[in-house]
Residue, then its C-alpha position, 0 to 999 in steps of 0.5 A: m590573347c588577354e582575357f578580361v573580366m568586366w565589372n558586370q560579368a560579376c553581376s551576371q554570374s551572381g544571378g542576373v538582374s538584381c546584382k548585390t553590391s558584392i563587387s570587390k576590387a579584385a572582381l573589378q578589372i576593367l572600369p567603364c569610363t568617359v574621357s572626362q573622368l580619366l582626365s579629371a582622375s586624381q593621380v595616386n602615384n606614377d602609374t596609379f590613378a583614382i576616381c572618387d578615391w577608387e584606384f583603377n588599373q584598366v578602363s574601357i572607353v568608347g569614342v570616335i577616332r578623330g586622327f591617327a599617326p602610325v609611328k615605328t613601334s606604335i600607333h597613336y590614335t586621338v579618340d573623342d567620346m565628346t565628354a572632354p577634349p579627345l584623348i591620345v590612345k597609344q597602341w604598341v605594334n610588333d610588325e608593319a602588317h599590323e599598321r594596315e589594320c589600324a582604324s581610320p578617322g570617323t570610325y567608332v571604337k572601344v578601347i581597353g587600356s590603362l591610363r598613363k601620364s607622360s610629359g604632363q599629358r595623359s594618354l591611354l595605353g591601349v591593350h585592346i582596340r576594336c571597331l564597333k559593329d553596332l552603334n548601340e554599343i555607345t549607349s550600352h557603354m554609357l549605361e555601364v559607366v553610370q551603373a558601375h559608378m553608382e554600384l561602386f561608389r554608392r552615390v548619386f550622380d548627375v548627367n555629367m557624373n558629378t556627385t549630388l547631395a542626395p544619398l542612395s538611402g532607401s534604395r537597393a542595388g541599382g538605385h531603384p526604390q524599394n517600394m512605391q512609397d519611396l517615390 
């Protein structure tokens, strides 16, 4: 079983709520993203992509399965997080017994994997796919997406994760004003 270190685990290990911006590329192993961000990420080389000049290897997305197609050696899911057209997620399987465990359309899932481009189409190579037990995980994931990108890129984003002109000057980690006069 693979062990993953989420970006926010580095924060909780450093003392909790007031996470300093000491997150390094080494500590960041899984970047919470939206499908829109993955589809608009720039391609650095064959298997490397970047968002805002930040290269990433593993990402996590949360969405609903719109369709799936079991193939001999893999299962192809169509996952929709409603930020862009659905993304194809490919999960390799070893035996036929695993095919019975695949999630059905309408099921909300969290996918951890790496972005790939094949035949001009982007897809996610799913390393770990699990069904959501609580729909609050959708909200939690979106908050992680916003927090991760604000911490890593030190920029202000609008609701669509586009950068705005307002800098984060006068703020501390997390983008909160340092004192009431900053409001």
